[in-house]
Every structure is written in C-alpha cells, then in structure tokens.
C-alpha positions in Angstrom: 104.6 107.3 115.3 106.8 104.3 115.7 110.6 104.5 115.4 112.1 101.4 113.8 115.8 100.6 114.1 117.2 98.7 111.1 119.4 95.7 111.8 120.8 96.1 108.3 121.2 99.8 107.5 120.7 100.8 103.9 123.0 103.1 101.9 120.7 105.6 100.2 121.7 108.7 98.2 125.1 108.7 99.9 123.7 108.4 103.4 123.5 105.3 105.6 120.0 105.0 107.0 119.7 103.0 110.1 116.2 103.9 111.4 112.8 104.8 110.0 109.8 106.5 111.5 106.4 105.2 110.6 103.4 107.3 111.2 100.0 105.9 112.1 97.9 105.1 109.0 94.7 106.9 108.2 91.8 105.5 106.1 93.0 107.7 103.2 96.3 105.9 103.3 94.6 102.5 102.9 92.5 103.8 100.0 95.6 105.2 98.2 97.5 101.9 98.6 94.5 100.0 97.3 94.4 102.3 94.3 98.1 101.9 93.6 99.1 99.4 90.8 100.7 96.1 91.3 100.5 93.0 93.4 99.5 92.9 97.1 103.2 93.1 98.0 103.7 96.1 95.8 100.7 97.8 97.4 102.1 97.1 100.8 105.5 98.6 99.8 103.6 101.7 98.5 101.8 102.0 101.8 105.0 101.6 103.9 106.9 104.1 101.8 104.1 106.6 102.2 103.9 106.1 106.0 107.7 106.3 106.4 107.9 109.2 103.9 110.5 107.3 101.9 110.6 106.2 98.2 109.3 102.8 97.3 112.7 102.0 95.9 114.2 102.5 99.3 111.7 100.1 101.0 112.6 97.5 98.3 116.2 97.7 99.3 115.5 96.7 102.9 116.7 93.4 104.3 113.7 91.1 104.8 114.4 91.0 108.6 113.9 94.8 108.6 111.0 94.7 106.3 109.3 92.3 108.8 109.8 95.1 111.4 107.8 97.4 109.2 105.0 94.9 108.9 105.0 94.4 112.7 104.8 98.2 113.3 101.9 98.5 110.8 100.0 95.6 112.4 100.5 97.2 115.8 98.7 100.3 114.5 95.7 98.5 113.0 95.2 95.3 115.1 93.9 95.6 118.6 96.1 93.7 121.0 99.0 93.3 118.6 102.4 94.4 119.8 105.4 94.9 117.6 108.7 93.3 118.7 
C-alpha cells in the first residue's frame, strides 16, 4: 500500500480529498484493466481507480501533477528498482 499526498486536493461529494491510498496490483487487476473499454489512458484511469478504490470520474479530476504521482506509485509496484518520488 502506498499513501499518496495530493498537491492539489480535489473536492469530491462535498469532501476535500488530499490523499489517496493505492494498493499493490494483482494480475487480475491488469486483466480487468485490459478488458475495460477505451484508450490506453482510459484503461490506466480504470486501473488506478480500482487500486485506489475511487471512482474513475474522481481520478479524471486530479491535477496532472498528482496524476503523475499515481503513475509513479504504480511503477514502483511493478518495476524492479523503480522508486516513486
């Protein structure tokens, strides 16, 4: 599990969300994302929403700087030797 602090919190359903927790992905998560519809970016959003237990629409509201943090966290789970910032 990786806790990710957002530089730009998002107002969601009346609550300001300033951090997310992303769990480590399983092979079944990769398969589910691959089966989801849309572009590669939309499949990645699906995967991150699943791993953070948030709605896809929430992930789409993130500032790109914070979205990059999610990408880094994901890479740290799947790439040997990669460390998130």
